[in-house]
C-alpha positions in Angstrom: 140.3 212.9 73.0 142.3 209.8 73.9 139.1 208.1 74.9 137.5 208.9 71.6 140.5 207.5 69.6 140.3 204.2 71.6 136.6 203.9 71.0 137.0 204.5 67.3 139.8 202.0 67.1 137.7 199.3 68.8 134.8 200.0 66.6 137.0 199.6 63.6 138.3 196.2 64.8 134.7 195.0 65.4 133.5 196.2 62.0 136.3 194.4 60.2 136.0 191.1 62.2 138.5 191.8 64.9 141.5 191.4 62.7 140.7 187.8 61.7 140.8 187.0 58.0 138.6 184.5 56.1 139.3 182.8 52.9 137.5 180.5 50.5 140.7 179.1 49.0 141.1 175.4 48.8 144.5 175.5 50.4 145.1 176.3 54.0 145.6 180.0 54.9 147.9 181.2 57.7 145.7 182.0 60.7 142.8 179.8 59.6 141.7 177.3 62.3 141.0 174.4 59.9 140.6 173.3 56.3 138.5 170.7 54.6 140.2 167.9 52.5 138.7 166.7 49.2 137.1 163.8 51.1 135.3 166.2 53.5 137.7 165.5 56.4 138.4 168.5 58.7 142.1 169.0 59.6 143.9 171.6 61.6 146.1 174.1 59.9 149.3 172.8 61.4 148.7 169.4 59.7 147.5 170.9 56.5 150.7 172.8 56.0 152.8 169.6 56.3 151.1 167.5 53.6 153.9 166.5 51.2 153.6 166.6 47.5 153.7 162.9 46.4 153.1 163.5 42.7 150.2 161.5 41.2 149.4 159.7 44.5 147.9 161.2 47.6 149.7 161.4 50.9 148.8 159.0 53.7 148.3 159.7 57.4 150.9 157.7 59.3 150.2 157.0 62.9 153.7 157.3 64.4 152.9 155.3 67.5 151.4 152.2 65.9 153.3 152.3 62.5 149.9 152.1 60.7 149.1 154.4 57.8 145.6 155.5 56.7 144.6 156.4 53.1 142.5 159.4 52.3 139.2 157.4 52.2 139.8 156.0 55.7 137.8 157.7 58.5 141.0 157.9 60.6 142.8 159.9 58.0 144.4 162.8 59.8 142.6 162.0 63.0 144.9 159.9 65.1 146.6 161.5 68.1 150.1 160.7 67.0 150.8 161.1 63.3 152.0 162.9 60.3 151.4 163.0 56.5 153.8 161.1 54.3 154.1 159.7 50.8 153.0 156.1 50.7 156.4 155.0 49.4 158.1 156.7 52.4 155.7 155.1 54.9 156.3 151.6 53.5 160.1 152.2 53.4 160.0 153.3 57.1 158.1 150.1 58.1 154.5 151.4 58.2 151.7 149.1 57.1 148.2 149.9 55.7 145.4 150.1 58.3 143.4 146.8 58.2 146.1 145.2 56.1 148.5 142.3 56.8 151.4 143.1 59.2 
């Protein structure tokens, strides 16, 4: 009887996707592996959850190692090894400069 209960439990998990949830929401969902930004860029969920609300302007991706920030249309947006999302005004105040811009 215990064997039958185990088999039924496993069949139930397989039928429902193994406990993984899926979502079509535009915002990141806890447990999701990645999300797509409006520019089509893929980002991991840990980065997606840390995007600050900057009001009418979009957050930039700031490379914390080089002190360069990337705007949403930049291919490196969210893709450098060391970085975080920040509001542009905060990035400038902390000494970051625009990628490809004057130092």
